[in-house]
SEKE-184669 format. One record per atom (N, C-alpha, C): z negated, x negated, y. Coordinates in steps of 0.02 Angstrom, whole numbers, plus 50000, padded with zeros to 5 digits. Each point is the difference from the previous one (the first is absolute). Layout:
N
ZXY...
! end
This chain:
487
518974920451130499474995550023499824996549940499864992750004499774996649945499274999650006499714999749938499325001249981499784992650000499514998050030499704992749988499425000649955500154994849955499344998749950499884991950011499394999149997499724993650017499874995449938500174994950008499974994549937499304998350003499824998749941499264996849991499954993350032499434999050032499904994550042499304996449976499904994850020499424996649976499634996150067499325001750005499614996950053499634994249978499964994050028499634994249976499385000450053499385001049971499394999350049499534995249962499924995050028499444996049977500224996949932500614998149996500374996449938500055005749949499835006050006500195005149940500585005350024500275001149939500585005150021499765006849979500115004550057499775006449990500685003950005500145005149953500595003850006499965005550054500515001550031500005004850058500285006149974499685006050009500185006149969500615001950027500405004349970500685001650019499965008849994500615002350037500065007149997500775001149975500015004849946500625001649975500265007150012500435000750036500195007350028500465002349936499875006649991500315004349955500365006050035500645000450011500255005450030500685002549957500074997049937500555002249948499725003849938500175004849989499795004949945500274998049936500574995149994500264997949941499414997449953500214999149942499534997149955500394995149947500344995150045500344994749960499804992850010499455000150044499724993050004500324996150065500505003550036500274997650059499494999050051500194996550057499484999050061499815006750022499355000350026499775005050038499895006349947500034999349934499865005649962499164999149976499765004049967499254999849980499924995449950500474999449948499934995049944500134993650030500424998850043500064993150036499424997650034499655004950044499494998150034499354998449967499915002649940499344999049947500284992549967500534999549978500204993649977499914994650044500255000350069499834995450040499264998550022499615005150004499335000250009499634995549946500195002249941499604996249947500164993349984500614998150026500184992550000499554995850034499795001850048499524996850049499385004950021499565001549961499495004950017499514996250059499765003450033499494998050054499905004050054499965006349995499925005150058500665002550036500525000349965500585003350020499975007449999500445002650053500095006550004500755002549974499975006149963500655002949982499965005950046500484999950046499955005850049500685003949993499905007249967500515004449991500105003750068500634998950032500225002550055500485005149991499895005850001500635005749983500365001250052500705000349981500485001050051500255006649984499745004349962500105007049989499405003749977499965006150000499405004249964500345005549969499865000449931499544994649960500374993749993499544995849978500254993949987499854997549928500405002949963499875000149920500324994149967499524996649975500234992749959500035002849919500505001649975500035002249924500084993349964499534998349963499934993349960500415002149931500374994749974500295000449938499564996649947499544997250013499544996449948499294999050043499514997849966499344998050033500104994350045499635000350047499854993650050499584994949970500064994750019499464995749989499354999750029499414999549961499344999950026499924996850064499575001950052499974996350065499504995249984500174994150033499524994649994499664998350076499345001249997499604999750068499794992650011499765000250068499915005150041500735002450041499965006550012500745001750025499795008450019500495001850049500045006350015500575003749991500025006449975500535003549992500015006750039500315000750049499915006550039500685001850038500025006150021500535003350029499855002050077500564999150041499935001850069500245007749993499585004750037500155006350009499925003549937500345005649997499945004449933500675000849960499875002649937500655001649972500314994549946499544995049991500194994649955499855002649925500415000049955499845001949935500254994949949499614999349948500144995549951500105004649928500495000049975500175006049958500264995849935499705001849941500194996849939500405005449958500245005350032500335005749960500594998349961500334993850025500714997849961499774998449930499404998549982499874997349939499265002949966499685002850037499405004049981499965007350015499715004049963500005006950015499195001550018499915000250069499265001550015499665007849984500475002849961499775007649993500025000249915499964994349968500085000549925499654994149973499395001749967499644993749970500264995549946500535003349973500364997049950500394992250035500035000050058500274995350034499554993550004499385000949988499394995850010499694998749938500094994849970499704998649928499294996150013499545000749946499384997350012500094992649970499584995650008499954992449971499995000349929499685004249954500085000149939500195007549967500425002550033500155007149972499815005550051500335005649990499875005550042500374999650062499885004550036500394999550067499615005050063500134999450058499745003550051499354997650030499615005250032499484997750047499394998549962499845001749946499344999549954500134995749944500394994150002500014995049952500004993150037499624995549969499974993650036500744997250021500024998750063500744998050020499984995450061500524996449994500124994750064500695000050020500395006449978500714999149998500275002450067500574996850026500415002850040499715002650074499684995750037499775001250062500464999850049499905003850060500494998550056499894993350041499384999550018499794993250025499434997749965499924992749986499514997649960499814994250024499244997949980499754993450018499654998249937500194994549975499804997549935499704993350008499344999749978499724992749999499974996850065499985003450053500124997550069499435004450040500114999450060499575003050051500154999750074499635003650038500104999950076500705002950026500065005349963500685004250012499905006550028500375001350057499885006050041500615004749985499975005549987500595004949984499825005950047500515001850046499845006550038500695003150032499905005950011500425004650038500635000049959499995000449937500575000949950499905006849960500565003649993500035005349946500354997149935499605000949947500214997449929500035006749952500575000449970500085005649958500514997549934499885003849944500394998849946499814994249960499384997449990499794994849959499525002249950499804995749959499445002049949499344999450037499994994150050499484998950037500234998850072499715002050046500114999250060499894993050032499384997850008499874993550005499434997249947500174994249973499534996649940499694994650036499374998749995499664995050018499654996949936500244994949973499824998349923499744993050020499324999749973499624993149999500014997150072499985004950052500114997150063499525002650061499874995950041499485000450041500125000850077499585002250045500035001250067500755003250030500235005349956500515003350022499805005350050500505001850044499875005750040500605005550000499965005149969500565004749984499795005950048500325002250052499885004750041500555004050046499925006550005500475003250037500715000649966499964999549939500645001549965499935007049970500625001849983500095008349968500334998549929499585000849944500264999149938500075006149958500595000949972500035007549965500514999849948499945004149952500415001449935500054992749967499504998249973499984995449950499795003349937500164997149941499845002849944499644995149939499684994850024499754995049958499254999450013499774995150007499284997950004499675003450057500214998650061499635003350061500474998350057499865003450061500364999450070499774992950011499394998050002499724993450010499574997449952500184995249959499714997949940499604992450021499344999549998499664994350014499594997349935500164995249979499764998349930499924993049988499494997949958499914993149981500294998849931500385004749973500295000049927500184992349979499784997649954500084994049978500754997549975500395005949980500674999249980500094998949928499415000049961500154999449932500045007249964500214999249941500085006749960499435004250002499414997750002499355004549989499875002750069500324996650060499755002250066499414998950020499744994149998499264998650020499994999450073499374999950024499835000350071499844991950016500114998550062499954994450038499395000850040499814993450027499375000550050500234995550059499865003650054500104996150067500834998650015500425002949969500804999850017500125005750057499875006549963500175006150037499455002050040499944996850070499435001150037500175000250065499575003250048500005000250074500615002650022500365005549969500525002650023499905006850043500385001550041499925005750054500555004549989499945006549985500475004749999499845006050043500365001250050499835004650053500495002850031499915006650020500435003950041500715001749969499904999849939500715001949968500035006749984500625002149984500135007549979500384998949936499605003349945500294999149923500105006949975500555002049974500055006549967500484999449950499885004349947500465000449946500074992949963499524997349978499954993249971499625000649935499795006049971499614999949939499294997050016499884993949998499344997450022500184998150080499555001650047500174997750074499894992449999499394998149979499864993050005499494997249936500044993549980499464998349953499694993850024499404999149968499634993850010499734998349936500354994749966499904999449923499924992749984499724999049943499894993649958499854994350045499425000750026499664995150052500114999850071500245005850021500115000250071499195000750041499944995750041499395000350037499944998750070499575003050043499894997950060500675003050048500335005149971500535002450041499795006750022500465002150057499835006150038500625004750011499865006049966500575005850011499795004950056500324999550053499715004950056500565003650042499845005750025500425004250046500625001049965500145000949936500625001249966500035007849987500605002649999500135007349989500394999849934499685004049945500374999749938499975007249980500595001049967500005008349970500574999749948499925005249960500525002149956500105007650002500595001849992500325006750002499825003249940499954996849940499885002049934500675003749975500574997550015500615003949986500544996549968499824992949977500534996049967499924999949929500475003849968499885000649922500074994449961500334994450033500104992949964499474994950012499495001350048499514995850017499355003249997499464998449973499415004050008499644997550061499705004850034499634998850059499374996549962499664995650036499354996349962499544998450053499764993750012499394998650045500284998950068499665001250049499964997450070499924993149999499424997449983499884993249986499704998849929500234996049962499644999049940499754992350000499484999049967499664992849988499905000049928500334997049964499904998249930500104992549974499914999649941500124993649967499464994150000499405002250035499424995149992500054995450062499314997450024500054994950053500035002150065500115007450018500215001650061499295000750043499874996550057499374999350023500034999050086499545002950029499884999850077500595001950036500325005449979500615002850039499725006150036500425001550061499765005650035500575004750006499855006449997500475004850001499785005150061500354999650052499695004150055500465003750048499915005550017500415003550058500655001449973500075001349944500695001849970500135007449993500505003049984500065007249991500514999949933499715005149952500315000449934500135007949989500605000749965500085007749987500504999549944499825005749946500535001549948499974994649946499524996749987499964994149943499535004049950500144996949930499575000549952499224998050025499994994750017499384998050034500144997250069499565001950047500154995950066499874992549994499384998749967499784993349990499704999849921500334995849961499814999049931499774992450001499364999850004499594992650010499814998349928500374998449955499904996749935499784993050007499394998849979499694992749997500074996950073499935002850044499904998150075499215000450015499814994350013499284999750022500014997250072499325000250020499874998250075500565003050043500085006050004500575002450033499725005450051500365000550053499855004350053500565004450013499835006749995500485005650008499775003850062500304999750061499705002050062500515004250043499905006250014500225002950054500785002149989500175001749935500645001749972499965008150000500595001949995500165007849994500355000749939499795003849947500365001349941499995007349983500625002649992500125007250000500555000949948499935006949966500625000949951500094996149947499494996649971500044995649946499655003749941500154997949939499615002049937499344997750005499854993749996499334996250016500054996450059499605001550052500074995750063499854993149987499314998149978499864994049988499664998249928500234995749950499694997849954499754993449999499414997649968499894994349996499584998349936500034993849979499644997749954499654993450009500074997050056499664993650023499355001050030499714994250009499235000250029499984997350066499535001650034499924998950077500535002550039500165006349999500535003950030499705004750062500224998750056499785004050058500595004850018499785006549996500465005550022499765003350059500234999150063499645002950054500485001850053499825005750029500405002650063500655003149979500135001749937500675001849987500065007449999500615003250013500105007450005500345001149928499735004049953500305001149938499955007649991500575002449999500105007450003500685002349967499975006149965500545004049972500344994549940499494997649966500264996649945499665004149932500214998249945499675002549940499284997749996499894993950015499324996049992500004995750057499364998650023499934996450051499824992449984499424998449982499874992149979499745001349934500354994849950499775000249937499974992949975499314998649981499814993549972499975000549922500054994449960499895000449936499275002049980499755002449956499415002749987499424994550002500204994549977499504994449996500044995950067500345002350048500054994550054499425000450051499774994550015499514999650045500204996850073499575000650045500224997350075500625002550025500065006149994500575002950035499605004750045500114997550076499585004050052500535004750034499925005649994500385005750030499635002450059500234998450062499545001450062500395003150060499695005350030500275002450063500775002149998500185001849945500795002849998500045006950007500535002250025500225007650002500395001649941499645003549955500365002349939499885008149990500625001549989500015007950002500665002849978499965006749984500655003649972500374996149945499604996649961500344998049930499835004949947500154997649939499975005849947500675003349990500514997350030500615003849997500394998449933500395005149973500314999049936500634994850001499834993950032500594996150008500044995149929500514998949976500084996249940500504994350013499924995049958500504994749996500545001449957500484995849991500535000949946499924995349948500295000449944499894994849952500454993950032499614994249979500374993050030499634998550058499635004650025499634997150071499464994950002499725000549934499484993749988499315002050054499935005550011499475002150045499895006849999499475003150039499955006050003499855004349927500265006149997499875003349931500605005349992500245000049935500495004849989499825006149961499245000149995499675005749969499835005450046500225005549991499865005250045499305002349993499624998749953499365002649980499384994150017500324994850027499514994450014499425002750055499504998649987499445001650053499884995850053500424994750011499954995650054500225003850064499605004650029500205003050057499504999850058499604994649997499404998950060500214995050048499515000750045500024995050060499894993649979499414998749955499914993249970499845002449923500384996249956499835001049939499954993149950499474998749981499834994549966500295001049920500414995549975500275001049932500595004550004500205003050057500585004450013499955004949941499475003349990500075005549942499525005650025499995001050066499645006450021499204997850022499575004750019499354998850016499624996549940499684994350015499604995749965499305002650001499685002249952499355003150015499514994450010499425001450036499454994750014499724998249933499774994149995499554997849946499315002150020499775004249953499285001750012499584995549971499354999850006499544994349979499955001249918500035006449981499965000549927500504996949958500644997850035500564997349967499964992449996499544997250050500064993150001499394996649955500114994549969499564997649956499334997350039500064998450059499424997650033499555005650044500335005649982499635006450033500075001850074500514995250030500075001550065500715002550007500185003950054500695004050012500484993850015500645002349991500464995050022500214994349959500024999549946500024993849958500614996549991500535001750024500674996249995500405002450053500604996250024500455003250048500315005849967500235003150049499985000750072499335001650032499844999150059499425001550034499975007749999499355002849995499855006549995500065003250065500325006650020500045002950061499315003650021499985000750060499415003650030500085007949989499495003850010500015007449995499755003150067500325003250033499805003550058499615005749980499445001550043499485005449983500215005450039499685006349976500125007050032499524999750052499594995650020499545000250061500414997450058500644997849992500424998150056500145005250042500114999150070500155007050033500314997150070500445005650019500504998350059499705005650046499744997750060499785004250063500474999950051499725003450054500394999950061499954993250038499524996249980500004993150033500044993549955500005001349938500104993649960500125002249919500234995149970500085000449924499584995149965499525002849959499584995949961500224999749925500094994449973500254999449926499584996649967499585003149946499584997549963500214998349926499744996249968500234998349935499634995249954500204998049944499634996349950500494995149964499734994549981500444994749954499564998749951500355000049932499674996449947500354994049977499744994050005500334993949976499484994749992500364993850005499574995049978499314998750046499404998849966499345000450026499964993550066499695001250048499864994750050500444997050032500545005150017500644996950034500095003850055500394996950052500265004650053500695000950005500215005850015500755003450005500115002650060500724999250016500325003150053500205006549980499815004450033500235007349996500475002150051500625001749988500465001750051500125008350000500125003050050500035006350002500645003050035500315005149969500685002050026499915008250006500485002250041500115006950010500675002549989500205005849964500535001549979500265007750020500685001550018500095006950031499995003649933500134997949945500085003149940500024996449941499995001949929500204997349944500654996749993500084995049955500734998650004500405005149951500664998849983500305005249966499725001149929499714994949973499725000949921499235002350002499765001650073499375002849994499404994850005500164994150019499504994950008499834998550084499434997150018499854998450066500214992450001500114998350065500294993750015499644996850053500354995350043499684996950058500545000550064500055006950023500474999850058499834997250063499335000750018499694997950061499444996249988499964993450018499444996149987499425001650050499405001949986499515001150047499424995050002499984994949958499474995250017499684997849932499564995150004499694998649943499244998150013499594999249945499254999150001499964995049940499374996050008499784995749941499525004249966500005000049927499475003249961499844994249935499385000349999499674995949949499715003849945500134997149942499785004449935499304997049990499535003649970499354998349977499964997249935499474999049963499914996649948500285003649934500105006650010500445003849950500685001450009500294996150060500655000450012500305006850041499525003050035500195005950036499784998650079500515002750042499954999650070500175006950026499655001550064500225005050041500374997550068500425003950033500244997950064500115006450035500184998850066500185005050053500354996250054500555004550028500464998150047499865006250056499874998150060500025004150052500584999150036500435004850006500684999650049499825004950058499964996150060499865004250062500745004250019499765005850024500545004350025500155005649950500355004250013500195005249951500755001649982500354993450014500694999549980500194994449962499784999149934500084994049966500694997449984500495005150000500704999349991500404999250055499695001250056500244999450075500695003750015499935005749971500575005850016499725006349997499435001250006499755007750004499805002849936500204996549953499865003949933499375001649988499805005049960499265003049997499885000149924500464997749960499824999549926500304993649979499714995649960500194994449972499794997249923500244996249963499734997749949499814992350018499404999049977499704993550009500024994849929500054994350007500074995849944499644993350014499874996349950499614993250011500284995549943499994992750024500104995049940499364994650016499924997749936499494994150003500314992749990499754995550041500384993549974499354995250000499944996849940499484995349985499974992950038499554996549985499964992950038500524995649974500314999949942500514996649998500675001850005500055006050044500655003150022500375005049963499685002549948500355004349961499875007650018500505004450025500015006250022500045005549944499655005750010500105004949945500535004650020500175005149955500395005550014499745004150060500295004850022499825004850048499435005649963499425001150036499645005649967500305005749992499685004949973500305006650005499915003450061500445004050033499975002650065499495005250013499704999550057499425004650023500335003950060500165006749980500195004450063499485002150042500134999350057499485002150057500355003650052499675005550031500295002450058499455000350057500364999950064499564998850055499565006450010499404999750011499575005550006500135003350072500105005750005500035003050059499434999950054500304999750053499374999150058499525005850012499384998450001499535005150014499995002750062500175005950014499985003650071499364999350038500064997650061499384999450036499605007050007499374999950006499665006150015500135002850073
! end
């Protein structure tokens, strides 16, 4: 059966010529540039860009396209997609996806933790409006590269066994030797519903990437490749990364689930992060970390010690404090078995940061510098057969209002610290002229953990008006009082 490909047509409307989009069918796994190969289809589409579709139609499963050299970057607007399942783009003829030595950096070094734009499976460079979907990509340095490109949609792909920069690299890298950031070029990209594993870094948003969304992706490392260090699930680095959203993803096995260096005005929402050395680290400002499940890591959320405006709210954080270490070359987490970073929330990533007392502050008021002081739960708190009442105090800046959040835990974490397993609610507390406040939360009912538990550890955090959240308070253990028998 002969496959029909459509020649490029031109419509004339009102005297203007409008190019008519075309569809190029790929049903040949060869990589010689002949008709109906992927290389041929990209060349044809790039020659007359304007909304073309490259449709990979497999005539066998798997339908493995083994490349002999890199493909041209895709010029948008265009769509590259596969019909059905089993379509694989494989660079194994000239790249070893299990050996970082195959993947050099731009100015030296190699592997996932040096600056690199090298050897992608599919790429969009200085273009935009490209959709890539339903393809398996393996044995490259980068699975998909979006370089100084905008409004792209990468979804429902499987990317694995890469040994360079990342599974999906979104970057505004200016291409100079210094690797500067650009503004407004790497923007409005949507990366969603992909499965990414054994890639060193799962994804990156670097050097000026803005207004982009990473959502509903599943990313993991098995931590068993000796020639490629596991690294970050998503890394934002290189400056100028702004207004990105990372939501509803799952991360497991990385050095950092999320390493948000220099990423500001950032939303981290509804993700699940487990089995990493550090779940989230951040050094940017105006960061919202909300409704995430952060469990079974060495450390939960860590922000640099002088970071402000990092709001950590309504998360489920528990069972951290595990002795999970990164390996040399991971550029994240820690390789130090004696590191005290074993908390659910750790500002400075150095263990518990004591509160600033008034005596240590030049103006005589407590809490003189970031991070925000944490509250203290009082021994007057009580758990009865009808309710839980949690009382406490906060020493912080005078004449300000704070949000106090409350959490219940089945137990302490592996390292002996209380965290925030079950969110119980919040109250507002206002400090007086000396910087001190009292607060109380009434939780109706006798089962705050909703599973019949009769003993629990309770903790709190404080968030100030500028959006900076404290570490967890020390845990207060309470047990439900026995019912008094009726006379």
